[in-house]
N, C-alpha and C positions, 0 to 999 in steps of 0.2 A: 304578279301571278297570284290568282286566287288559291286559298287553301282548300284542299280536298275535304269534303264533309264526311265524317264517320259517325254513323249511328251506333251507339253502344248501349245495349239493353242488358243490364246485370243487376240482380237484386241484392247481392252481397255488397254492402256499403263500402267496406274497406277495399275489396278488390276493385270495385267500380271506380272509387276515387283514385286509387293508385294507377290503374290502367288509363283512365281519362287524363290524369295529370301528366303522365309520361307521353301519351300520344299528343297532347297539346304542346308539350315541350319539343316534340319532334316536328312541329309545324302543321299538325292537322287541326281541323276545327271539329271538336267532338261534341255531339249532341247526346247527352246522357239521360237515360230513363231507367226505371227500376221494375217495370213489368211489361208484359206483352201488349196490353191495351194501349199503354202510352207509346210503345214502340211503333205500332201501326199508325197512331195519330201523328207522331213525329215524322214518320216516313212521308206521309201525305203532305205535311206542312213544310218540311225542310228539304225534301228531295235530295237525300244524301247520295254520295258517290259509292258508298260501300256500307253494308250492315253487318254488325257483329252481335249475335243473339245468344244469350245463355239459354240452355234447354229448359232448366227448371226455374220457372218464374211464377209469381202469384198472378191471379186474375186470368191470365192467358199465357200458356207456356210458349217456349220458343218455337215449337213445331207449328202451332196454330198461327202465331205471329208471322212466321215465314211463309206459310200457306197464303195468308192474306196479302203479304207484301209481294209475293211472287205473282199473284193474280193481277196485281197492279203494274208490275214491271218484271219482264223476263231478263232485262239487261243488267240490273244492279247486282253486283256480286254479294252473296250472303255467306258469311262464315258462322259456324256454330261453335260455341264454347261447351265442351262436354266433360263430364267427370271421367277420369282415366278408367274406372271400372265399368262404365256404361258403354260398352263397345257397340252394342246393337243400336243405341241411340244415334250413333254416327251414320249408320246405314239408313236408318229411318229418315234422318234429316236430309241426306242426299236424295232419297226417293221423293221427298217433298219439293225438291228444286234447289237445295243449297248447293253452293259451289265447292265448299271445303269445310273443314272443321279443325279446331285446335283443342288439345286436351289440357285440362287443369291438373297440376299447376303448370304454368307456362312462363317463359321469359318474355319480357317486353321486346327484346331483340328478335325472338322468333315471331311474335305477332306482327311486328313492324315489317319483317321480311315478307310475310304472307300478304300483308296489305299492299306493299310496294309492288309485288309481283302482279297482283290483280289490277292495280291502278295503272301500272306501266303498260301492261298488255292492252288494257281497255282504251287508253288515250294516246299512247305514243309508240306503240310497238312498230319498229321499222321493218320487221319481217312479216307483218300481216299481209296476207294475200288479198289483193283488191280484184274487183271484177266478179261477174256471176259465173258460178260453176254449175254445169248441167249434169244431173245425176238421174238417169231414167226419166220418169215423169216429173221429177222435181228439179228446181233450181235452188242453189245454195249461195247466199250472199254472206261470205265470211266476215266482211267488214262491219256489217250491220246486224249480224247474228240473226239471220232470218232464212227460213225455208219456204218456198212457194211450191204448191202441188195441187192435186185434185181438190183438196178442201180449202184452197186459198193460201194466204200468207200466215205463217206461224213464227212467232218469236222464239228464240233460243236463249239459253243462258250462255255466259261467256265460256264456261267450261265445256258445255256441249259443243259449241262452235269450234273450240280449240281441238277437241278430240276428233270431230268429224273432219276438220281440215287435215289433221295428221293422217287419218285413214285415207283421205283422198290423195294425199301426196305419196302414199304407199299402196295405192290401189292394186289389187290382184297379187299382192305380195303377202307373205306370212310375216306379220309383225309380232315380235316377241313381247311378252308382257313387260319385261324389264325395260325394253327400249321405249315402249309407250309411256310407262310411268315416269321415266327420267325425262322424256321430252315434254310431257304435258304437266305432270305433277312436280317434277324437279327432283324426285328421289324414288327409290324402289323399296317398298316394304309391304308386309302382309296386309295391313289394314287399308293402305292406299290401293292395293290390288282389289280388295273388296269394294272400295269406292269406285274403281274403274268399271267393275262389273255392273254396278248400278247405272253408271252413265251409259254404258253400252246398251243396256235395256231401254234406257230413255231414248237413245238414238233409234233403236229398232222401231219404237212406236211411231216416230215421225214418218217412217217409210213403209208402214205395214200394208199400204194399199198398192205397193209396187213390188211384186215378187222378184224382179230383176235386181233389186238392191238387197244385198245380204251382208251381214256381219257374222261370219262363221267362227264359232268357237273351236279352236284346235286344242284339244284337251292337253293340259300340262305345258303348253308352249305359248299360245297367244291367240291372235285373231287374224282373219283374212277378210278384207273388205272388197266386195265386187259390186260393180254397178255399170249399167249401160249408159253410154253418153248420147 
């Protein structure tokens, strides 16, 4: 079985070495770079299965690197490394197309858990729904993370597809914020809730040309997803 490739972009030499060494010991093939420019080059050359990008890097920061990587691939999961005090950076990173973030300092066990969740869902999730789902003027392919509509086919990130699939399975129902967070993110906390709101905004943009598809915010409770079939 081939090792999964992990692109790690981190300019702190000590943290980068320790993290890469531990991930290699866990069986991953780590491509290590120390700035955003090299991260984009390594992504193009190595085609990693997952990217871990520090926000603050020289030459090109993690935000810009993520923007360029996401323009090349919507499917590859992107995780940001952010400082614990830089709360708004997490939201900005998600707005750029990242799938998740992890705050420093972090444990290797926590990082490995996040990696495994994304890779398992991406490659071998037995609960993944197959087949095309019709939503108003759009069709949703949850297996290949794609939406087809009036503007043609659009690629989605893994997290976008997972959230839309959850909404579809609970269509016309009031979905509580805590239930969505636990099902899609694995736990319920305030900042993950902020993350979810960003992803809901991203989903709304996909369907902006079809007024029959709505993700209604029920204040203080959650969301209600409605769509014509």
